[in-house]
N, C-alpha and C positions, 0 to 999 in steps of 0.2 A: 504494500500500500504506500501511498504518498502522504506523509504526515508532517504537519507543522507543530512544533512544540514551543509554546509561549512561556517564558520564564525558565532560565537555566540556572536555578539554584540547585538545591540538593535533589529534590524529586524530579525536576525537569532534566537535569543532566543525566541522572541514572536512567530515566525513561528513554531519553534520546539515544543514549549509548546502547541500551539493551535492544531497542527497536531496530536500530541500524545494524547491530550485530546479528539480528534475526532475519536480515535481508530486506527490510523495509527501507524506503528512501525518506530520509528525515531532514527537515529544515528547522534549525533552531533560531529563536529570536529572544532578545533580552534588551531591556533599557540600558543595561550596563555594557558599554562598548568594550570594556576590558575583558569581559567574559567571552564576547564574540571573537575577539582577537586570539585569546588563548585556545579556543576550540578550533578556530581556523588554522592555527599552527599545529594542531594535533595534540594539544594538552588539555587536561581536565581542570575546570575552575574549582573543583572540590577534591578533597582527599577521601577516597573510598576504594576499597580493594577491587582490583581488576578494571576499574573504569578508565584509568589512563591508557592502558593498552588497547581497550575496545575503541576509545575515541581516536587514538592514533591510527588504528587500522581502518576504521570507518571513514575518516577524513581522507586517508590515502587512496582508498578505492572509490571515493565519491558518494558513498552511501550516507554520509552526514555532512551537511553544509550549514552555514549560518548566514543570516542577512538581517538588515535593519528595516527592510521594506515589507510592511505587513500586507499590502495589496498584492505584491508579487508572491509572497509566501502562500497566501490563501488561494490565489488564482491557480497555483501549481500543485496544490495538495487537495486531498479528498476529506481529510479529517484534521481538526485542530485540537490539540491537547493543551489546556490552560493549567499551568503549574506555578502560578505566581503566589507570592506569600500572602497569608492572611493573619498578620500579627495581632497581638492583644492591644486593645485600647485600655486606658487607665481604669475604666469601670468594669473591665473583664470581657466586654464584647469584642468581636473581631473587627478588624479594619479591612473593609472591602474596597479601598481606594484603588489598589492595583488591579483588582478584578474588574471594577467599573471601567478603568482606562483601557484595558485590553479588550473587553467586550465591545466598547465603543469602536475601537479600531477594527476588530474583526467584523462587526456589523456593517461598517462602511465598505469593507473589502468584499463581503458577501454580496452586497448590493451591486457592486461593480462586476462581480464574477458571473452571476447567473448559474443555474444548475444546482444540483444538490450539494450542500456542504454540511458536515456534521461537526458540532462543537462539543467537546467533552471536557468537563471540569475534573481535574485531578486535585485541585486545591481543597483543603479541608474547610468546610463552611457549615454554619448552623442551619437546621431545618428552616425553610422559608427563604433562604438566600437565593436559590435558583429562581423561585417564583417571584420574589420581590425585587431582585437586582439583576441577575444574569439575563433571564429571558426578556424582561422589559427593555434592558439596555440594548441587547442584540436586535430586538424588534424595532426599537426607536431609530437606530442608526442604519438599519438595513431597509426599513419600510416593508419588511416581509413578516410572515407569521411562523412562529416556532411550531414544529410538529407537522407543518404543512409545506412550507417553502424551504425550510432548512431544519436539520435535526439538532436536538440538544440532549445530552446525557450528563450524568455525574458518575464518575468512576473512581471512587476513593482508593488510595494506595495504602498498602500495608508493608512498608519498607522499614527495616531497622538499620540505623547507621552502623556501619562496620560489616554488615552482612546483606547489604541492599541488593546486590546483583543476584546472590543466591535466592533471596526472598522474591525478587521479581520473577525468577524462573521457576520457583517452587512456592507459590503463594498458598496460604491456607484456604483461600477462596477468592473468586473474582466477582465483584459486585458492580452491576450496571443499573443505575436508575435512569429510565429513558422517557423521553417525551412522546415517542411513538415507536412502533415495532421496527420500522425501516431504519431509524437512527440506531437503535439497539443492535440490529443485524450488522451494520457497518462496524460498530465498535467491537462487537463480539468476535469479528474476524481476527482481531489482533491477538486473541487469546486461544485460538482454536487448537494450538499445539500444547497448551499447558495442561498438566495433569492436576486439575483442581476443580472443585464445584463452581459452576457458572450460575450466578444468581441474578436474574433479571427482575427488576421490581420497580415500584414507583419512585419518583425523584426524592420526595421528602423522606421516605424510608431509608434510601441509600445515604442521604445526608446525615441522618441520625446514627446510622450503623457505625460510622467511623468514630463518632464521639463515644458511643457506648463501648467500643473496643478499647479506646485509649483510657477512658475513665476506669474500666475494669482492670486494665493493667496497672494503673496508678493505685487502685484499691488493693490489689494483690501485694504490691510492694509495701504499702502502709500496713496491711494486715500482718505480713511476715515480719516486718520490723517490730510491731507491737508484741507479737509472740516472742520475738528475740529478746525484747526488753524484759518481759516476764521471766523468760527462761534464765537470763543472766542473773537476775535478782534472786532466783531460786537455786542457782548453781547447777543448772541443767544445760546441756549442749543444745542450743537452739537448732543447729543444723541437723542433729540426729532426730529431733522432734519433727521437723519439717520434712525430712527424708521419709519418715514413716507416714506422715500426712499425704505426701505425694504418691505413695504406693497405691492409694485408693483412687482408681479411675472409674469406679462405679458411682460414687457419690461426690467425692471431693473435687476431682478434676474431671468434670463431666457437665452435661447440660442439666443434670438433676438439680432441682431447687431454683432454676433460673427462668421460670415462667412467671410473669407478673400475675399477682392475684391478691388474696387476703393475707392477713397476719398469720405468722406461725404460732403454734401452740403445742400442747401435749405435755407429757411428763418429763421430757428431757431438755429440749432446746431452751425454754425460758429459764428453767432452774439452773442449767449449766452456764449459761451466759451470765446470770446473776452472780453465781459463785465465783467465776473467773474474774469478773470485774471487781467483785468485793476483795478478792485476793490481791489484785493489782493495787487497789486503794490502800490496803494494809501494808503494801510495800512502798507506798508513797510514789506510785507511778501514775503519770498522766497519759492515758491511752484514749485519745479522742475517737478513734475508729471503733474500738470495741465498746466504749461507753455510749456510743450513739446507736447501737443495734436495738436495744429494747425501746428507747424513745421513738425510733423510726418505726418499729413494729406497732407501737401504740397509735401512731398517726394513721395506720390503715384501719384500725378499729374506729377511730374518730371519723374517718372518711366514710366508712360504711354507715355509721350513725347519721351523718349528715345526708347521705343519699336516701335513707329510709325516711327521715324527717321531710326531705324535699319532695318526696312522692305525694305527701299531703293526705294520707289516709291513716285512720286510727286502728284499722283492722289489719293485723300483720300475720302472715304465715311463714314458718321457717321449715325448709326442707333440708334436713341434715344438720345436726348440731354437735355430733362428735367431732373431734378436731380434724379427722380425715375419714374418708369413706372406708368401710370394711372393718371398723373398730367401734367399740362402745366406750372408748376412753374420752371422758369429758374434762379431764384435768387440764386446766389452763387453756381450754378451748376458747379461741377468740369469739366464736359464735355464741357460746354461753355468756361471755361478758357482754356481747352486744344485746342479747336477750335481757340480761339483768338490767342494763341501762334503759332499754326501751320500756320494761315493766315499771321502772322507777319514774318514767315520764307519763305513765298512765295508758300505754298502748294495750289494745286487746290482742293477745297473741295465742296462736295455736302452733304446736311443734310436732314434727314427724321425723323420726329416724328409725328405719327398720331394725337397726342393730342395737338400739338403746331401749331397754326395758328396766324400769326402776327396780322391780323386784329382783333382778339379776345383778344389779350393781352392788359391788362390795368394797369394803375398805376405803382407801383414800379417794377412790373414784366416786363412790356414793357420797362420802362426806363433802367433797368439792361441789357436787351437784346440789345437794340440799342446802349447803351454806350460801351458795350464790343465787340459786333459784328455789327458795324454800318450798313453794307449792308447785313444783315442776310437774308432778303427776296429774294435776288438774288441767295443765296446759297441753299435755300430750294427746295426740289423736292417732288413729290406726292406719291412716292411708294418705296418699297424696291427694286423693279426691276430697277428703275431709278438709285439708288445708286450702285447696282451691275454692271450695264452697264457702269457707269463712272469710278469706282474706281479700283485700283490695291490693295490698302490696305483698308480694311473695319474695322471700329471701332464699336463695340457694346457697347453702353453707358448706357443703362438701360435694364431691364429684361422684356420688353413687349413680350407677348406670340408670336406675329407674327415673332419675330426674332429667334425663337427656331430652325428652320430648315435651317438657312442661311449657316451653315458650309457645308451642303450637296449640296449647290447650287454654290459653288465656282468654277470658271473656273481655268484652268491651269495658274499658275503665280500669282494668287490672294492670299493674306494673310489676315486672320482674326485676329484682335487684340481684345480679349475678356476681358472686364473690369468687367463683372458681372457673369460669368460662365453660359452661355447658353447651354453648352455641358459638358458631363462628361469626355471629352478628356483631355489629358495632352499635353503640348506644343510640337509641332512637326514642320514639314516643312511648312505647310499651316496654322497652328493654333498656336497662342501665347496667353496664359492666363496670366493675370498680376500676379497671385499668385499661379499658378498651372501648 
């Protein structure tokens, strides 16, 4: 393919070098004339393993060229990758000044070119940036319509400094957020030989995906460091502890627990987080990540309460109030806490959970239920039908299979508050998902 790369900083230089090395014809552009001179001479403007040699070879055989002429670059390429910086502003927002400038230039060049051209953003940008800045700027300066007269995609990069060339060739995934299928098809051709999942999705989903990745990486570093601080204070080898932690790829290093939903509960997680953070305090350790876990969890209970109150009905039905499906464990169930608080506000509530029978509850589990909802037996009913007959607002509290079709059974005026995602629907007039 014929590709123009705008911005020859870290991402742009690595992308240009790897694309040229893969046999594509690449034209690089940058506002810094010094970078253009270095590349034209066969040298890299950044320090990164293997990039120097790749640039020298690509420039020598004509596969990589540089120019300062945007109109010429766009006219002679099919695809433009924008890799300019999006630095932080003092308030934490990102500065899109470079993005606006380049988009205005490319838009004018597309107007002069005619024919299909695809613009793909590699720069990291917050959700809404494509819709609020990139696309309007391109349309304004081209006089054309995105998704119709030219294509627009966002293609976040997942490159680590020091291993960027390896990461480019061996990505964990390739993400394309596209304005239209035709644009996505053009961009996908770049990655046809890579052995990685290709994910084609909406533009805003792709914008957010990169931030979720990097924030997760930052959270992992902070989590490991706080574990290290506790370990050192207790005279325990933190690396030995984390080596054991990392052996678990079923729960610890996996997608498990990483689906947005309601608060966690049960007999283990709340108790153990409390105990570990108590121990840290007794050691005079300030661990903001670990100390924020329980307050963050409590925010989800508050959010669910606000959703139920916002539905506007006093008659409430709860489907599933054990802390997860397939168990009768009510200990520290966030749904039980939600019920307790709704009762305190005078709501009329009916509860149903196939696995919870008061006569069979024993020990700490029974004590917890009776302490938090003293008259729980009077609230419990025998079927989903009983709940639907009583309630105007129905809360789904765990993911029991029998609740999967409830949305289709709602009467006019009933609202479903879904805390576990029993449906692929997004929030609307009769359906309110806690995180979707």
